[in-house]
C-alpha positions in Angstrom: -30.2 -18.0 6.7 -28.5 -16.0 9.3 -25.8 -13.3 8.7 -22.9 -15.6 9.6 -24.2 -18.3 7.2 -24.7 -15.7 4.5 -21.2 -14.4 4.9 -19.7 -17.9 4.8 -21.7 -18.6 1.6 -20.8 -15.3 -0.1 -17.6 -15.0 -1.9 -18.0 -11.4 -2.9 -19.5 -8.4 -0.9 -19.9 -4.7 -1.7 -19.9 -2.3 1.2 -21.3 1.2 1.4 -19.7 4.1 3.3 -22.2 4.2 6.1 -20.9 0.8 7.4 -17.3 2.0 7.4 -18.0 5.4 8.9 -20.2 4.1 11.7 -17.6 1.4 12.5 -14.9 4.1 12.5 -16.9 6.3 14.9 -18.3 3.6 17.1 -16.2 0.3 16.9 -18.6 -1.5 19.2 -21.6 -0.7 17.0 -23.4 -3.2 14.8 -21.3 -2.0 11.9 -18.1 -2.7 13.8 -19.3 -6.2 14.6 -20.4 -6.8 11.0 -16.9 -5.8 9.8 -15.4 -8.3 12.3 -17.6 -11.1 11.0 -16.7 -10.2 7.4 -13.1 -10.3 8.3 -13.5 -13.8 9.8 -15.5 -15.0 6.8 -12.9 -13.6 4.3 -15.0 -12.9 1.3 -13.7 -10.6 -1.4 -14.9 -7.1 -0.4 -15.3 -4.2 -2.8 -16.1 -0.5 -2.3 -16.4 2.2 -4.9 -13.9 5.0 -5.1 -16.7 7.3 -3.8 -17.0 5.2 -0.6 -13.3 5.5 -0.1 -13.5 9.3 -0.4 -16.5 9.6 1.8 -14.8 7.6 4.5 -11.6 9.6 4.3 -13.5 12.8 4.9 -14.0 11.6 8.5 -10.3 10.9 8.9 -9.3 14.4 7.7 -12.0 16.0 9.9 -10.6 14.3 12.9 -7.1 15.4 11.9 -5.8 11.9 11.6 -3.9 12.4 8.3 -0.7 10.9 9.9 -2.6 7.6 10.3 -4.0 7.6 6.7 -2.0 4.5 5.8 -3.7 2.4 8.5 -7.1 3.5 7.4 -6.4 2.7 3.8 
């Protein structure tokens, strides 16, 4: 089963911060492409509150607080 088939068959996914942070820093990376595939497959996606906090550290370090709504 390939990744696309897996995403289509999965109704729920849990993501870790490394995928979000890598996609944020390098949108054309494998992580960015994975997030695009996940978006197309439309499963329910969950992250822990710690993942949310770890990701937002990058937003604050890059001084992008004004765009925080878009990142949420």
